[in-house]
Every structure is written in C-alpha cells, then in structure tokens.
N, C-alpha and C positions, 0 to 999 in steps of 0.2 A: 826972432826969438821973442817978442811978445807975444804972435799968438800962443806959444809954446806956455807962455807966463797964465795965457787964461785958460788954457786947457788944463794944467795944473791946476789952478784953483777951481775950479771944476769936479776934478778929484777931491781934492782937500774936503766940498760939501757932502759926499758919500760920508764920513765919519767927523762929526761934529765936535767928538771929544778929543782931536786929534792935539799934541801939543808937539810942537816945532821942533822940542829939545828931541823929542821921543820917536824911535822907529815903530810904524804901523805896518801892520801885517795884513795883507789880502785876503781872503779867501784865493785858490787857484782861477777859481770857474770867474768870478767879480773881478779878480787883476787883470787877467787874457782877454775876457771877453771887454773892459774897459780899455787897455793899450791896444790890443788891436783895433777896435774901433776907433783910435783917436790917430793910428799910427796909417789909416787907411781915410781917413779923411785930411792928413797932414800930406798923404800921396796927393788926391783929388785937387787941392787945394795948389798945390804945385805942379802940377801935373795941366793943369784946366782943364781943355780940350783935347788932349794929348793922351789922358786916362783912359777913354778908351781902348788905345792902340797896345795897352798892358794889360788888357783883360780878353779873355775868351772862355766862348761856352761848350761844355761839353755835348754828347750826344742826346742826354739828357735833359740838358736844358740849365743846368746849374755850371755858375760863375766862377770862374779862378783866373789868376792871376797866368799868365805869360812868365817864363822863366826867367825872363829881363825884369820882367814886377815882380816876380816874386824876391828875387835877388834886393829891386829897390823899395821892397814893403817892409825886407827882413834891416835894412839899413836903417829906414825910418826907423821900426819898433824900438829895433838895439838903444840909437841916439836917447828915442822916448824915455823908453826903462831905467836907461840912463840919468836920463834928468830927473826926472820923477825918485831916484835912488836920491840925488843930493838933498832933496825933499825928506827926506827918512820915508819913502812908501815904500815898499815890496812886497813880494808875494809870501804869502805861506810855504811856500819851498824855498827861499830863499834863508829860511829864519835857523840859527842854527844854534842847534839845541843841545852839541855836545860838550 
C-alpha cells in the first residue's frame, strides 16, 4: 500500500498545477506509458527472481509476457488505474464530454 502511494506521488509530480479536488486528464500516450511502467515495476517487486518465469523472448529478440504473466500484468494495471482514479487522475479517453 505504501509503495502504491509513493507511485501516485510521482504521477502527481507530472502536473504541478493539479488540484486534488479536480480531475486531471493525461494524454493517452503519457497515461499508458506511465501506468504500464508502474504496473511492470510492481510486478517485478511482487515476483522478485520469479519475474523471469513470466516473460519470454520471440524469434526477433523482443520480450513479452507469457500468457500467465500477461494476466497478472493486466490485474496489476487495473488495480493501479483504479487506485490513481481515487486521486482524480485519468486518461483523456476517460473524459466524459457528453
């Protein structure tokens, strides 16, 4: 829990004008890059040395998650996105302009 709070504060640093009472919408590119990076870091911390068991390399040397690793990553990513939403931080895609 404390680690997630620390991760949220680093996201807050991305926008110094943020007001906790207002929602802040980040571009899809910034939001996706940041949340995916944080989810991967959490996954690495959670798994430790076992992290390597959840990634694999394709024929071209690109690294990707195994099927089980992808499921775990998505779960962590969803949790992280839900957590930062409590602080009013969203992707532009989440903005409701209707």
